Structure formats: C-alpha cells, structure tokens
C-alpha positions in Angstrom: -109.9 27.2 48.5 -113.5 27.5 49.5 -114.1 30.9 51.1 -117.0 29.5 53.2 -114.6 27.2 55.1 -113.8 29.4 58.1 -117.4 30.4 58.5 -118.5 26.8 58.4 -116.1 25.8 61.1 -117.2 28.7 63.3 -120.8 27.5 63.1 -122.2 24.7 65.3 -124.0 21.9 63.5 -127.5 23.2 64.0 -129.2 20.0 62.8 -127.2 16.8 63.5 -128.3 14.2 61.0 -128.5 10.5 61.6 -126.6 10.1 58.3 -123.7 12.0 59.9 -123.1 9.0 62.1 -121.5 7.3 59.1 -118.5 9.6 59.6 -117.8 8.0 63.0 -114.8 5.6 63.2 -111.1 5.4 62.5 -109.9 6.0 59.0 -106.6 5.0 57.3 -106.0 7.7 54.6 -103.9 7.7 51.4 -103.1 10.9 49.7 -102.0 12.0 46.2 -100.6 15.2 45.0 -97.3 17.2 45.0 -95.0 15.9 47.7 -97.8 13.8 49.2 -96.9 12.2 52.6 -97.0 8.5 53.3 -100.5 8.6 54.7 -102.8 10.1 57.3 -105.1 8.8 60.0 -108.4 10.3 61.3 -110.7 9.4 64.1 -114.2 10.8 64.3 -116.6 10.3 67.2 -119.9 11.8 68.2 -121.0 12.6 64.6 -124.8 12.9 64.5 -124.8 14.3 68.1 -123.8 17.6 69.8 -120.5 16.1 70.9 -118.6 15.9 67.6 -114.8 15.2 68.2 -111.8 14.1 66.3 -108.1 13.1 66.3 -105.8 13.5 63.3 -102.3 12.3 62.3 -100.8 13.9 59.2 -99.7 17.1 57.5 -99.1 19.8 58.6 -99.2 18.7 62.3 -96.8 15.8 62.1 -97.9 14.1 65.4 -101.2 12.8 66.6 -103.4 15.7 67.8 -106.9 16.5 68.9 -108.9 18.5 66.4 -110.1 21.6 68.1 -113.3 21.9 66.1 -115.1 19.9 63.5 -118.3 20.6 61.6 -120.6 18.5 59.4 -122.9 20.5 57.1 -124.8 19.2 54.1 -123.0 15.9 54.2 -119.5 17.4 54.3 -117.0 17.1 57.2 -114.7 20.1 57.7 -111.9 20.9 60.0 -108.7 23.0 60.3 -105.4 22.4 62.0 -102.4 24.6 62.6 -98.8 23.3 62.7 -97.2 23.6 66.2 -93.7 23.7 64.7 -93.7 27.0 62.9 -91.0 28.6 65.0 -89.9 31.8 63.2 -92.6 31.7 60.6 -96.3 32.0 60.6 -98.1 28.8 61.5 -99.4 26.8 58.6 -103.1 26.1 58.7 -104.3 22.9 57.0 -107.9 23.0 55.7 -109.6 19.6 55.2 -113.0 18.6 53.6 -114.5 15.2 53.1 -117.6 13.5 51.9 -118.7 9.9 52.2 -118.8 8.0 48.8 -119.4 4.3 48.7 -118.3 3.8 52.3 -115.1 5.8 51.8 -114.1 9.3 52.8 -113.3 11.3 49.7 -111.5 14.5 50.7 -109.3 17.5 49.8 -106.6 19.4 51.6 -104.7 22.5 51.2 -102.6 24.9 53.3 -104.5 28.2 53.8 -103.1 30.7 51.3 -101.1 28.2 49.3 -103.1 26.7 46.4 -100.1 24.7 45.3 -100.4 22.5 48.3 -103.8 21.2 47.2 -104.2 17.4 47.2 -107.0 14.9 47.3 -107.2 12.0 49.7 -109.2 8.8 50.4 -110.0 7.3 53.7 -111.0 3.7 54.3 -112.2 2.3 57.6 -109.2 1.0 59.7 -109.3 -2.8 60.0 -110.3 -4.4 63.3 -107.3 -6.8 63.4 -109.1 -9.4 65.5 -106.0 -11.4 66.7 -105.6 -11.2 70.5 -102.6 -11.9 72.7 -104.6 -14.5 74.6 -102.1 -17.2 75.3 -102.8 -19.1 72.0 -99.6 -18.1 70.3 -96.1 -19.6 70.5 -92.7 -18.4 69.3 -91.6 -19.5 65.8 -88.0 -19.9 64.8 -85.7 -16.9 65.2 -85.1 -14.6 62.2 -81.8 -12.8 62.7 -82.1 -9.4 61.0 -78.5 -8.3 61.9 -75.6 -10.7 62.1 -73.0 -8.3 63.4 -71.1 -8.3 60.0 -72.9 -6.4 57.3 -76.1 -4.6 56.1 -77.5 -7.6 54.3 -81.3 -7.8 54.5 -81.8 -4.1 54.9 -82.7 -1.3 52.5 -83.2 2.4 52.8 -86.6 4.1 53.2 -87.3 5.7 50.8 -85.2 3.6 48.4 -81.8 5.2 48.2 -78.2 4.5 49.1 -77.8 3.2 52.7 -76.2 6.4 53.7 -75.0 6.9 57.2 -75.1 3.3 58.4 -72.0 1.3 59.1 -71.1 -1.8 61.0 -68.5 -1.0 63.7 -67.3 -3.4 66.4 -70.2 -5.8 65.6 -72.8 -3.1 66.0 -75.1 -1.6 63.3 -74.4 2.1 63.8 -76.3 5.2 62.5 -74.2 8.3 62.0 -75.7 11.8 62.0 -77.9 12.2 58.9 -78.5 8.4 58.5 -81.5 7.4 56.5 -84.2 5.1 57.9 -83.6 1.4 57.4 -86.3 -1.2 56.7 -85.9 -5.0 56.7 -86.4 -7.0 53.6 -88.5 -9.5 55.5 -92.0 -8.6 56.7 -93.9 -9.8 59.7 -97.4 -9.6 61.2 -97.6 -11.2 64.7 -94.2 -11.4 66.3 -91.7 -10.7 69.1 -88.7 -8.5 68.3 -85.7 -8.7 70.6 -83.2 -5.9 70.2 -80.2 -4.3 72.0 -79.4 -0.6 71.4 -77.2 2.2 72.7 -77.7 5.9 72.1 -75.4 8.9 72.6 -76.5 11.9 74.7 -79.3 13.9 73.2 -79.9 11.3 70.5 -83.2 9.8 69.4 -84.3 6.8 67.3 -87.1 4.3 67.1 -88.1 0.8 66.0 -91.2 0.7 63.9 -93.3 -2.4 64.1 -94.7 -3.5 60.7 -93.2 -0.2 59.5 -96.2 1.6 61.1 -96.0 1.8 64.9 -92.9 3.4 66.4 -91.5 2.3 69.7 -89.6 5.4 70.9 -85.9 5.3 71.7 -84.5 8.5 73.2 -82.1 9.9 75.8 -84.6 10.6 78.6 -83.4 8.6 81.6 -84.0 11.6 83.9 -87.4 12.7 82.5 -91.0 11.9 83.5 -92.9 9.3 81.4 -95.1 10.5 78.5 -96.3 9.1 75.2 -93.1 10.4 73.7 -90.7 8.7 76.2 -88.5 5.7 75.6 -90.6 2.6 75.4 -93.7 4.4 74.3 -95.7 3.8 71.2 -94.9 7.3 70.0 -97.7 9.8 70.5 -100.2 7.0 71.4 -99.3 4.9 74.4 -97.1 6.0 77.3 -95.0 3.6 79.3 -96.0 3.0 82.9 -92.5 3.9 84.2 -89.2 5.2 83.0 -86.9 2.2 82.5 -84.4 3.9 80.2 -80.8 3.7 81.2 -78.4 6.6 80.8 -77.1 7.4 77.3 -73.9 5.4 76.5 -75.2 2.2 78.2 -76.5 -0.8 76.2 -80.2 -1.3 76.6 -82.5 -4.3 76.1 -85.9 -3.9 74.3 -88.4 -6.7 73.7 -91.6 -5.9 71.9 -94.5 -8.3 71.3 -97.2 -7.5 68.8 -100.4 -9.5 68.2 -103.1 -7.8 66.1 -103.2 -4.4 67.7 -102.1 -5.6 71.1 -98.6 -4.5 72.1 -96.4 -5.4 75.0 -93.1 -3.6 75.6 -90.3 -4.7 78.0 -87.5 -2.3 78.4 -84.4 -3.3 80.4 -86.4 -6.1 82.0 -89.4 -3.9 83.0 -92.8 -4.4 81.4 -93.7 -0.8 80.6 -96.7 -1.5 78.3 -98.8 -4.6 78.8 -101.1 -5.8 76.0 -102.5 -2.4 75.1 -104.2 -1.7 71.9 -102.5 0.6 69.3 -105.3 2.6 67.8 -103.5 3.5 64.6 -100.2 4.3 62.9 -97.6 6.8 64.2 -95.8 9.5 62.3 -93.1 7.2 61.0 -95.5 4.9 59.1 -94.3 3.8 55.6 -97.9 3.0 54.7 -101.3 2.7 56.4 -102.2 -0.8 55.1 -102.7 -2.0 58.6 -104.1 -5.5 57.8 -100.9 -6.4 56.0 -97.5 -7.6 57.3 -94.8 -5.0 57.3 -91.0 -4.7 57.9 -89.0 -3.7 60.9 -87.9 -0.1 60.5 -84.9 1.5 62.3 -85.1 5.3 62.5 -82.1 7.3 61.4 -81.4 11.0 61.2 -81.9 11.7 64.9 -78.3 11.3 66.2 -75.9 8.4 66.8 -77.5 5.1 67.7 -76.2 1.5 67.7 -77.9 -1.9 67.4 -76.0 -5.1 68.2 -78.9 -7.6 68.3 -82.1 -7.6 66.2 -83.9 -10.9 66.2 -87.6 -11.5 65.3 -89.6 -14.5 66.4 -92.8 -14.8 64.3 -95.8 -15.9 66.4 -97.8 -18.9 65.3 -101.0 -20.4 66.7 -100.5 -23.3 69.1 -101.7 -26.6 67.7 
C-alpha cells in the first residue's frame, strides 16, 4: 500500500492538466486476484477542471455510489471508498489507483490494512450501444424459457448444482438459499414477459443480459426509489409504486433496446425508454456490447415464476 495515498486524496489538484481529461467517461472494469468479483464500473467527470467527480460500482461498496473525493496527480487517478455495510465491525476502506495506458485504465486495489486483498484491474470505455427504441423494431417469435414442467434451459450461476429451485404446481420456485439461475439462451434487444409471486419480506430480481437487474421486492406500501420494485436497481427509479401485496401474482414486462429500457409492472408503465448508464451489482460480466442471458436472482427469500417468455426484437423490413 502506498503511504502517500491518504495525503494525496486530501490535497486538491493544484494544476488540472488537459491530459487529465482523458480520464473522463464511463469505464467497464475487469479484475483479477484472490476472490476477484465479477467486475466493476466507474464514471469520471470533470477531470481537467476544478469539478472532478465520480461514481463507482464494485468492492467493497456493493452498490452504485458517489465517490466523495477523487484526485489526479502526476497522471494517476486516486480515490477511496468505505463499505456502508460493516455493522459490528470496522468499515472496510477500499483504496484505488489508476493510470491511462493505451486508452485503458490500468489500476490496483486493496483494502486498507489488508495487503492480501491486493488485486489489479483494467478498465475499458463502456460501449455507446447506439440502438434506440425508435419504433423501428418488431417482436420476433416467442422463446419460452420456462414451460411449467422442469428446469430445462437453465443453469446455476456460478456453475453449480441447481440448488434451491423446484417446479411446484407449474411454477418455478426458489426456496431459501437458492442459487441464481441463468438461461442457456442469450439475447440483446428483446422484450421479456414474466409473472412472479413473492412471499412477505422476500426479494428477487430479473437481470437483463445478465447485467441490469430489474428489482422485485415486497414493498407495496413503501415510497418509490431506485431500489423499489420495477427499478433498475440502484440506477433508475420507477415513476410510481405499482407493486401488489406479497402473495399475489404480479405481471412484469420489460423492453430493452441498446441501453433504453421500458418497464411495465402490473399494467403500469413505471420506466419509459430511459437509458441504463451501466451494469448493476448482479452483473455476471461487464461485456456490455454482447448478448447475455436472463438471470433470476435466488438467495433472497421465496419467489415463484410461472411465465417467462422472451421476444427477440428485430428491425422492421
């Protein structure tokens, strides 16, 4: 760990460089090292000015969060973040450094006071995903991901036994401790039509392309937020709370074209063609320009799905 880190963070950038502007943008990050996570995401703005800001998704925070302070000095970006979920132990502080090499961010990370947590990471600029939901798309043929009979077409994430999932009364049911499920088939632009039911205090989600989680949770009596049912978790809040009470079947239709997402919950359009800036915590990978699977979140309490159909979107002739 570099002993100058804390001092560098405390100092303001006394001479913002034009070269520093190259740090600006959104970065999809891959990591390597002991127990490395799936990936991280970083947004930097205002580099090269006195208004340097950032957002980060990754260890040890877990959710998308504003970076309280960044600095750039001698071509190196530095910041620190503390976990908000420490509870009975001291908060973990993650220390991050990065330099630009051949258009990529080359960085290191470690938890303060724990050299064994050290890992290296590489950030590439997030793709633009130019497709727009502009009326030029039509529904392709339906792809039925669950037929009401068995778990065919699904696998565990990470690869493991399909523990905790059973088919009961025609519904795909997650028991407590269930693993996440991912579809064998992958999609890019599509509509997914699903029906689900959760028990009180349960939580789940459907991840689009395995990267962007649509939240499912027992919150019919709570205000809307970017963690409410129908949200893109941590990123886009629904315009209203359309969740029904736990124990009732609910209808969810989600349309994704490029980065533009529309969410219809129980017949209410709660998100309308808003842009998803980047992956959410659940992401299997951060290869945003590639097709990905449908992911069903387990391990958050009992949840059932009795309809999961995907309609790939194709350009109108």
